[in-house]
C-alpha positions as CSV (number, residue, x, y, z in Angstrom):
1,M,-32.2,-9.4,9.8
2,K,-29.8,-6.8,8.5
3,A,-28.1,-4.7,11.2
4,I,-28.9,-1.0,11.2
5,R,-25.8,1.1,11.2
6,R,-26.2,4.3,13.3
7,P,-24.9,7.6,12.1
8,W,-22.3,7.8,14.9
9,Q,-20.8,4.5,13.7
10,W,-20.3,5.9,10.2
11,W,-18.6,9.0,11.6
12,L,-16.5,6.9,13.9
13,K,-15.3,4.5,11.2
14,N,-14.4,7.2,8.7
15,F,-13.1,10.0,10.9
16,L,-11.4,8.2,13.7
17,P,-8.4,7.3,11.5
18,L,-8.0,11.0,10.6
19,L,-8.2,12.0,14.2
20,L,-5.6,9.4,15.1
21,G,-3.2,10.6,12.4
22,I,-3.6,14.2,13.5
23,A,-3.0,13.3,17.1
24,I,0.2,11.5,16.2
25,L,1.4,14.4,14.1
26,L,0.7,16.9,17.0
27,Y,2.7,14.7,19.3
28,L,5.6,14.3,16.9
29,Y,5.8,18.0,16.1
30,R,5.0,19.5,19.5
31,H,8.4,21.2,19.6
32,L,8.4,22.3,15.9
33,E,9.8,25.8,15.4
34,L,8.1,27.6,12.6
35,A,11.2,29.8,11.9
36,D,13.4,26.7,11.4
37,T,10.8,25.2,9.0
38,L,10.6,28.4,6.9
39,R,14.4,28.7,6.9
40,L,14.8,25.2,5.6
41,L,12.1,25.7,3.0
42,R,13.9,28.8,1.7
43,H,17.5,27.8,1.7
44,G,17.8,24.1,2.6
45,V,15.7,22.2,0.0
46,R,16.8,21.2,-3.5
47,Y,13.4,21.2,-5.0
48,E,14.5,19.7,-8.3
49,F,15.0,16.4,-6.6
50,L,11.6,16.6,-4.9
51,L,10.0,17.4,-8.3
52,L,11.9,14.6,-10.0
53,S,10.5,12.1,-7.5
54,L,6.9,12.9,-8.3
55,P,6.5,11.4,-11.9
56,I,8.3,8.3,-10.7
57,G,5.6,7.7,-8.0
58,L,3.0,8.4,-10.7
59,L,4.6,5.8,-13.0
60,G,4.3,3.2,-10.2
61,N,0.6,3.9,-9.8
62,V,0.1,3.7,-13.6
63,L,1.9,0.4,-13.7
64,R,-0.3,-0.8,-10.9
65,G,-3.4,0.1,-12.9
66,Y,-2.0,-1.7,-16.0
67,R,-1.2,-4.8,-13.9
68,W,-4.8,-4.7,-12.7
69,H,-6.0,-4.6,-16.3
70,L,-3.9,-7.6,-17.2
71,Q,-5.5,-9.5,-14.3
72,M,-9.0,-8.8,-15.6
73,R,-8.4,-9.1,-19.3
74,P,-9.0,-12.9,-19.6
75,L,-12.3,-12.7,-17.7
76,Y,-14.2,-10.7,-20.4
77,D,-14.5,-10.6,-24.2
78,P,-13.9,-7.9,-25.3
79,P,-11.7,-6.8,-22.4
80,A,-11.7,-3.4,-20.8
81,R,-9.7,-0.6,-22.3
82,P,-6.4,-0.1,-20.4
83,I,-7.1,3.6,-19.8
84,N,-10.0,2.9,-17.5
85,P,-8.3,0.7,-14.9
86,I,-5.3,3.0,-15.0
87,L,-7.3,6.1,-14.3
88,I,-9.4,4.4,-11.7
89,T,-6.3,3.2,-9.9
90,V,-4.7,6.6,-9.9
91,G,-7.9,8.2,-8.8
92,S,-8.4,5.7,-5.9
93,Y,-5.5,7.3,-4.0
94,A,-7.4,10.6,-3.8
95,V,-10.4,8.7,-2.6
96,N,-8.3,6.9,0.0
97,F,-7.1,10.2,1.4
98,A,-10.7,11.4,1.9
99,I,-11.8,8.1,3.5
100,P,-9.2,5.6,4.4
101,R,-9.5,2.2,2.5
102,A,-12.5,3.5,0.6
103,G,-10.5,3.6,-2.6
104,E,-10.7,-0.1,-3.1
105,V,-14.5,0.0,-3.0
106,W,-14.5,2.9,-5.4
107,R,-12.3,1.0,-7.8
108,C,-14.8,-1.9,-7.9
109,T,-17.8,0.4,-8.4
110,E,-16.1,2.4,-11.1
111,M,-15.2,-0.6,-13.1
112,K,-18.8,-1.7,-12.8
113,Q,-20.0,1.6,-14.1
114,R,-17.3,2.1,-16.9
115,E,-16.8,-1.4,-18.1
116,D,-19.8,-3.3,-16.7
117,Y,-17.6,-5.7,-14.8
118,T,-19.2,-7.6,-11.9
119,L,-18.2,-6.6,-8.4
120,S,-17.3,-10.2,-7.5
121,T,-14.8,-10.3,-10.3
122,T,-13.1,-7.0,-9.5
123,V,-13.0,-7.8,-5.7
124,G,-11.1,-11.0,-6.4
125,T,-8.5,-9.3,-8.6
126,L,-8.0,-6.5,-5.9
127,L,-7.5,-9.2,-3.3
128,V,-4.8,-10.7,-5.4
129,D,-3.3,-7.2,-5.9
130,R,-3.2,-6.6,-2.1
131,L,-1.8,-10.1,-1.4
132,S,1.0,-9.5,-3.8
133,D,1.8,-6.2,-2.0
134,M,1.8,-8.0,1.3
135,F,4.3,-10.6,0.1
136,I,6.5,-7.9,-1.4
137,V,6.6,-5.9,1.9
138,L,7.3,-9.1,3.9
139,G,10.1,-9.9,1.5
140,L,11.6,-6.4,1.9
141,L,11.4,-6.7,5.6
142,V,13.2,-10.0,5.5
143,V,15.9,-8.5,3.3
144,M,16.3,-5.6,5.8
145,L,16.6,-8.1,8.7
146,L,19.2,-10.1,6.9
147,M,21.4,-7.1,5.9
148,P,24.9,-7.8,7.2
149,T,25.5,-4.2,8.4
150,G,23.2,-4.4,11.4
151,T,20.7,-1.9,10.0
152,F,17.7,-3.1,11.9
153,S,19.5,-3.6,15.2
154,Q,20.9,-0.1,14.9
155,I,17.4,1.3,14.6
156,L,16.3,-0.7,17.6
157,T,19.3,0.4,19.7
158,A,18.5,4.0,18.9
159,Q,15.1,3.5,20.4
160,G,16.5,1.8,23.6
161,L,15.7,-1.7,22.3
162,S,18.1,-4.5,21.6
163,L,18.2,-8.1,20.3
164,G,20.5,-8.8,23.2
165,G,22.6,-11.9,22.4
166,G,21.6,-11.9,18.8
167,W,19.1,-14.2,17.1
168,G,20.0,-16.9,19.6
169,R,18.1,-15.0,22.2
170,F,14.9,-16.0,20.5
171,F,15.5,-19.6,21.6
172,S,16.1,-18.7,25.3
173,P,13.8,-20.2,27.9
174,D,11.7,-17.0,28.1
175,Y,11.2,-16.9,24.4
176,I,10.5,-20.6,24.2
177,T,7.7,-20.0,26.6
178,A,6.4,-17.2,24.4
179,W,6.6,-19.4,21.3
180,T,4.7,-22.1,23.2
181,I,1.9,-19.7,24.2
182,G,1.7,-18.4,20.7
183,G,1.5,-21.9,19.2
184,V,-1.2,-22.9,21.7
185,S,-3.1,-19.7,20.8
186,L,-2.9,-20.5,17.1
187,F,-4.1,-24.0,17.8
188,V,-7.1,-22.7,19.8
189,I,-8.0,-20.2,17.0
190,A,-7.9,-23.1,14.5
191,L,-10.2,-25.1,16.6
192,V,-12.6,-22.2,17.0
193,L,-12.6,-21.6,13.2
194,Y,-13.3,-25.3,12.6
195,R,-16.1,-25.3,15.2
196,F,-17.8,-22.4,13.6
197,R,-16.9,-23.3,10.0
198,R,-20.5,-22.9,8.9
199,S,-21.1,-19.5,10.4
200,R,-21.8,-16.4,8.3
201,F,-18.4,-15.0,9.1
202,I,-16.6,-18.1,7.9
203,E,-18.8,-18.3,4.8
204,R,-17.8,-14.7,3.9
205,L,-14.1,-15.6,4.3
206,K,-14.7,-18.6,2.0
207,G,-16.4,-16.4,-0.5
208,K,-13.4,-14.0,-0.6
209,L,-11.0,-16.9,-0.9
210,R,-13.0,-18.2,-3.9
211,S,-12.7,-14.7,-5.4
212,V,-9.0,-14.8,-4.9
213,L,-8.6,-18.2,-6.5
214,Q,-10.8,-17.2,-9.4
215,A,-8.7,-14.1,-10.0
216,A,-5.5,-16.0,-9.6
217,S,-6.7,-18.6,-12.1
218,T,-6.6,-15.9,-14.8
219,L,-2.8,-15.9,-14.6
220,R,-2.4,-19.1,-16.5
221,G,1.0,-20.1,-17.9
222,W,4.5,-18.8,-17.3
223,R,4.0,-15.8,-19.6
224,A,1.1,-14.4,-17.6
225,W,2.9,-14.9,-14.3
226,S,6.1,-13.5,-15.6
227,H,4.3,-10.3,-16.7
228,F,2.6,-10.1,-13.3
229,L,5.9,-10.5,-11.4
230,L,7.8,-8.1,-13.7
231,L,5.1,-5.4,-13.3
232,T,5.1,-6.0,-9.5
233,L,8.9,-5.5,-9.3
234,L,8.7,-2.4,-11.5
235,I,5.9,-1.0,-9.3
236,W,7.9,-1.4,-6.1
237,G,11.1,-0.2,-7.8
238,C,9.2,3.0,-8.7
239,Y,7.9,3.4,-5.2
240,Y,11.4,3.0,-3.7
241,Y,13.1,5.5,-6.0
242,H,10.1,7.8,-5.5
243,F,11.3,7.9,-1.9
244,Y,15.0,7.5,-2.3
245,I,15.5,10.5,-4.7
246,T,14.1,12.8,-2.0
247,F,17.3,12.1,0.1
248,D,19.2,14.3,-2.3
249,S,16.8,17.2,-1.5
250,F,18.4,17.8,1.9
251,S,22.1,18.2,2.9
252,F,21.6,16.1,6.0
253,T,20.3,13.0,4.1
254,A,22.2,13.4,0.8
255,E,25.1,11.2,1.9
256,L,23.2,8.5,3.7
257,G,23.0,6.2,0.7
258,H,20.8,3.2,-0.2
259,R,21.2,1.3,3.0
260,V,19.5,3.9,5.2
261,A,17.0,4.8,2.5
262,F,16.0,1.2,2.1
263,A,15.5,0.7,5.8
264,T,13.5,3.9,6.1
265,F,11.4,2.9,3.1
266,V,10.6,-0.5,4.5
267,L,9.6,0.7,8.0
268,S,7.5,3.6,6.7
269,T,5.8,1.2,4.2
270,L,4.9,-1.1,7.1
271,M,3.4,1.8,9.0
272,I,1.1,2.6,6.2
273,A,-0.9,-0.5,7.2
274,I,-2.2,1.7,10.1
275,P,-5.4,3.1,8.6
276,T,-4.8,6.8,8.6
277,P,-5.2,9.0,5.5
278,A,-2.1,8.6,3.4
279,G,-0.2,7.2,6.4
280,V,-0.4,10.6,8.2
281,G,1.3,10.2,11.5
282,P,2.6,6.6,11.5
283,W,4.6,7.2,8.3
284,H,6.2,10.3,9.8
285,Y,7.1,8.4,13.0
286,A,8.8,5.6,11.1
287,V,10.8,8.0,9.0
288,I,11.9,10.0,12.0
289,I,13.1,7.0,14.1
290,S,14.9,5.6,11.1
291,L,16.8,8.7,10.2
292,T,17.7,9.6,13.8
293,A,19.2,6.1,14.2
294,F,21.8,7.0,11.5
295,G,22.9,10.4,12.8
296,V,20.2,12.8,11.6
297,S,19.0,15.1,14.3
298,E,15.4,14.7,15.4
299,P,14.3,18.2,14.2
300,E,15.9,17.6,10.8
301,A,14.4,14.2,10.5
302,G,11.0,15.6,11.4
303,L,11.2,18.3,8.8
304,F,12.3,15.8,6.2
305,A,9.3,13.6,6.9
306,L,6.9,16.6,7.0
307,I,8.1,18.2,3.7
308,V,8.5,15.0,1.7
309,H,5.1,13.6,2.8
310,A,3.3,16.9,2.2
311,V,4.7,17.4,-1.3
312,Q,4.2,13.8,-2.5
313,T,0.8,13.5,-0.9
314,L,-0.4,16.7,-2.4
315,W,0.8,15.6,-5.8
316,T,-0.9,12.2,-5.5
317,I,-4.2,13.9,-4.5
318,V,-4.1,16.4,-7.3
319,I,-3.3,13.8,-10.0
320,G,-5.9,11.5,-8.5
321,I,-8.6,14.2,-8.8
322,I,-7.6,14.9,-12.4
323,A,-7.9,11.2,-13.1
324,I,-11.4,11.1,-11.5
325,F,-12.6,14.0,-13.7
326,A,-10.9,12.5,-16.8
327,L,-12.9,9.3,-16.5
328,P,-16.3,10.6,-17.7
329,I,-14.5,12.5,-20.5
330,V,-12.6,9.5,-21.9
331,N,-15.8,7.4,-21.6
332,R,-18.3,9.9,-23.0
333,H,-18.7,7.9,-26.3
334,Y,-17.6,4.5,-25.1
335,K,-19.6,1.5,-23.9
336,R,-18.2,-1.9,-23.8
337,T,-20.3,-4.8,-25.0
338,S,-21.5,-6.6,-21.9
339,D,-20.4,-10.1,-21.4
340,S,-20.4,-12.6,-18.5
341,A,-17.2,-13.5,-16.7
342,G,-15.6,-16.6,-18.2
343,Q,-17.6,-16.3,-21.5
344,G,-14.6,-14.8,-23.3
345,A,-12.6,-18.0,-22.8
346,Q,-15.6,-20.1,-23.7
347,K,-16.1,-18.2,-27.0
348,T,-12.5,-18.6,-27.8
349,N,-12.6,-22.3,-27.4
350,E,-15.8,-22.5,-29.5
351,N,-14.1,-20.6,-32.3
352,K,-11.2,-23.1,-32.3
353,L,-13.6,-26.1,-32.9
């Protein structure tokens, strides 16, 4: 029997993240002086660098949409037009701001409407898309941790934390006890998953895994994987410079350089995992603690985070709304010939015989 979702559950799911983000913002900016903010906006911001960062971020989202198109192209014959997955990807960021994480659902339903792609196919490709993001972010985190200049430890020290005796501390008796408890916990979780391997929840996980494997199987050969990896690196390069260029907009961050910008970018990206609209709140917190660790005053770091996030988020929302309204216009005389997933490859093989 299908569970009935009550109205309060819908409101809680969709508006609790927004309330959480607002609460974090109110706490972070509880001592904000309006006069200082207006003074900085009038005389302390080089807006040309802020404006320069905007198309770079848009380019990253366009490349993400094109990468999505490359993932789906082998699944259908004829494939979708590139303009549709690009516009849908750009528009999804505006949807995500209204309802956190709803943009992914919207992307799938729009591809179904515009290109008659099945939901199972698009869900699998989006899961591959998100998994690639996860590996990139983890890789960036590892790079930051291995930076020889003590970047990460400097941020921890500024927050009253420390790695103590270095990485060797993680092998002290206390930490060995923690590792043991963690290992036993993982073993118990594995046993529970095995015991309930035929439950509905596990079957859903298996279904998602099959979708991921099906989507990943479209990237056959070195050429397909090289294109995917190249686009992934270009996407994240755009995202980094989308953030880094804004450092030149303020006198107190202009001289900090790539090391500080990279550490701030990585931590703020990790905080976006917290489901608030556009990272409101957690993103600001990560930027503030990172900048203050490298000599920027807390009020200046707060204003940097507030102004940069506001300008770039407003740009993303406006461009996303434009993309959403452009979709019915570019598709008003277009209808792709419906085909089943996998039939494209089958027809190609038949034509070769």
